[in-house]
C-alpha positions as CSV (number, residue, x, y, z in Angstrom):
1,M,-27.2,-2.1,-19.6
2,R,-23.8,-2.5,-21.4
3,Y,-22.2,-0.2,-18.8
4,L,-23.5,-2.4,-16.0
5,L,-22.1,-5.5,-17.7
6,F,-18.8,-3.7,-18.1
7,L,-18.6,-2.8,-14.4
8,L,-19.5,-6.3,-13.4
9,L,-16.8,-7.7,-15.6
10,M,-14.2,-5.2,-14.2
11,V,-15.1,-6.3,-10.6
12,A,-14.9,-10.0,-11.6
13,C,-11.5,-9.5,-13.2
14,G,-10.2,-7.4,-10.4
15,G,-10.4,-4.0,-12.1
16,K,-7.0,-3.2,-10.6
17,T,-5.8,0.4,-10.0
18,D,-2.2,1.3,-10.5
19,L,-0.8,2.5,-7.2
20,S,2.4,3.9,-8.7
21,G,3.2,7.4,-7.7
22,R,4.0,9.6,-4.7
23,W,2.1,9.0,-1.5
24,R,2.0,10.8,1.8
25,T,2.2,8.4,4.7
26,G,2.6,8.7,8.5
27,F,6.3,7.9,7.9
28,G,6.9,10.6,5.2
29,T,6.6,10.7,1.4
30,L,6.8,7.4,-0.4
31,N,7.7,7.0,-4.1
32,L,6.0,3.8,-5.2
33,T,6.1,1.6,-8.3
34,Q,3.7,-1.2,-9.1
35,K,4.6,-4.1,-11.3
36,G,1.7,-6.5,-11.6
37,D,0.6,-7.2,-8.0
38,S,4.0,-6.3,-6.6
39,L,4.9,-3.0,-5.0
40,F,8.4,-1.4,-4.6
41,G,9.2,1.9,-3.1
42,E,11.5,4.2,-1.2
43,F,10.7,6.8,1.4
44,E,12.3,10.2,0.7
45,G,13.8,10.3,4.2
46,G,15.2,6.8,3.8
47,G,13.6,3.4,3.9
48,K,12.5,0.6,1.6
49,F,8.9,-0.4,1.0
50,E,8.0,-3.8,-0.5
51,G,4.6,-5.3,-0.8
52,F,1.9,-7.0,-2.8
53,I,-1.8,-6.6,-3.5
54,R,-4.3,-9.3,-2.9
55,N,-7.9,-8.4,-3.7
56,D,-8.5,-5.0,-2.1
57,T,-5.6,-5.2,0.4
58,V,-2.0,-4.2,0.3
59,Y,0.4,-6.3,2.4
60,F,3.8,-4.7,3.0
61,R,7.2,-4.6,4.7
62,I,9.2,-1.5,5.5
63,S,13.0,-2.0,6.1
64,E,16.1,0.1,6.5
65,A,14.0,3.1,7.5
66,S,15.4,6.3,9.0
67,F,12.4,6.8,11.2
68,T,12.6,3.5,13.1
69,S,15.2,0.9,14.1
70,Y,12.7,-1.9,13.5
71,T,11.6,-3.6,10.4
72,L,7.8,-3.1,10.1
73,T,5.1,-5.2,8.5
74,G,1.4,-4.4,7.9
75,F,-1.6,-4.3,5.7
76,G,-3.9,-1.6,4.3
77,L,-7.3,-1.7,2.7
78,I,-7.5,0.0,-0.6
79,K,-10.4,2.4,-0.1
80,D,-10.0,4.0,-3.5
81,K,-7.2,4.8,-6.0
82,N,-6.0,7.6,-3.7
83,N,-6.5,6.3,-0.1
84,I,-5.2,3.2,1.7
85,K,-5.7,2.7,5.5
86,G,-4.7,-0.2,7.7
87,K,-2.4,-1.4,10.5
88,V,1.4,-1.7,11.1
89,G,3.6,-3.4,13.7
90,E,7.1,-4.7,14.3
91,E,8.1,-7.6,12.2
92,G,7.6,-10.8,14.1
93,S,5.1,-9.4,16.5
94,K,1.7,-11.0,16.6
95,T,-0.1,-7.6,17.0
96,F,-0.4,-4.7,14.7
97,D,-0.6,-1.8,17.2
98,G,0.0,1.1,14.8
99,T,-2.3,2.8,12.3
100,F,-1.0,3.1,8.7
101,Y,-2.3,5.3,6.0
102,M,-1.4,6.4,2.5
103,M,-2.8,9.3,0.6
104,K,-1.8,9.8,-3.1
105,L,-0.2,13.1,-3.8
106,R,-1.3,14.8,-7.0
């Protein structure tokens, strides 16, 4: 019973997972740091990642990337502490036409 109450309290308070670390993405390896709800990172091949977490979703912006001439924006659902999946598109576009994923490297 105490365990169930603890789990309910964690869910009510957010029970946030620290997303800091190395991630494999469709754009290459991302080194990510989390401070509170804010995310900052750099792709090993070049590019900046900035984002924030709201509930179970990461909202992000990718700029100065070596893999595209566009600035990208997107969002990803945090499936668990090791997997995020969502959509990405060109900044300013009203559509997110690309798939985005992140898998934490161990």
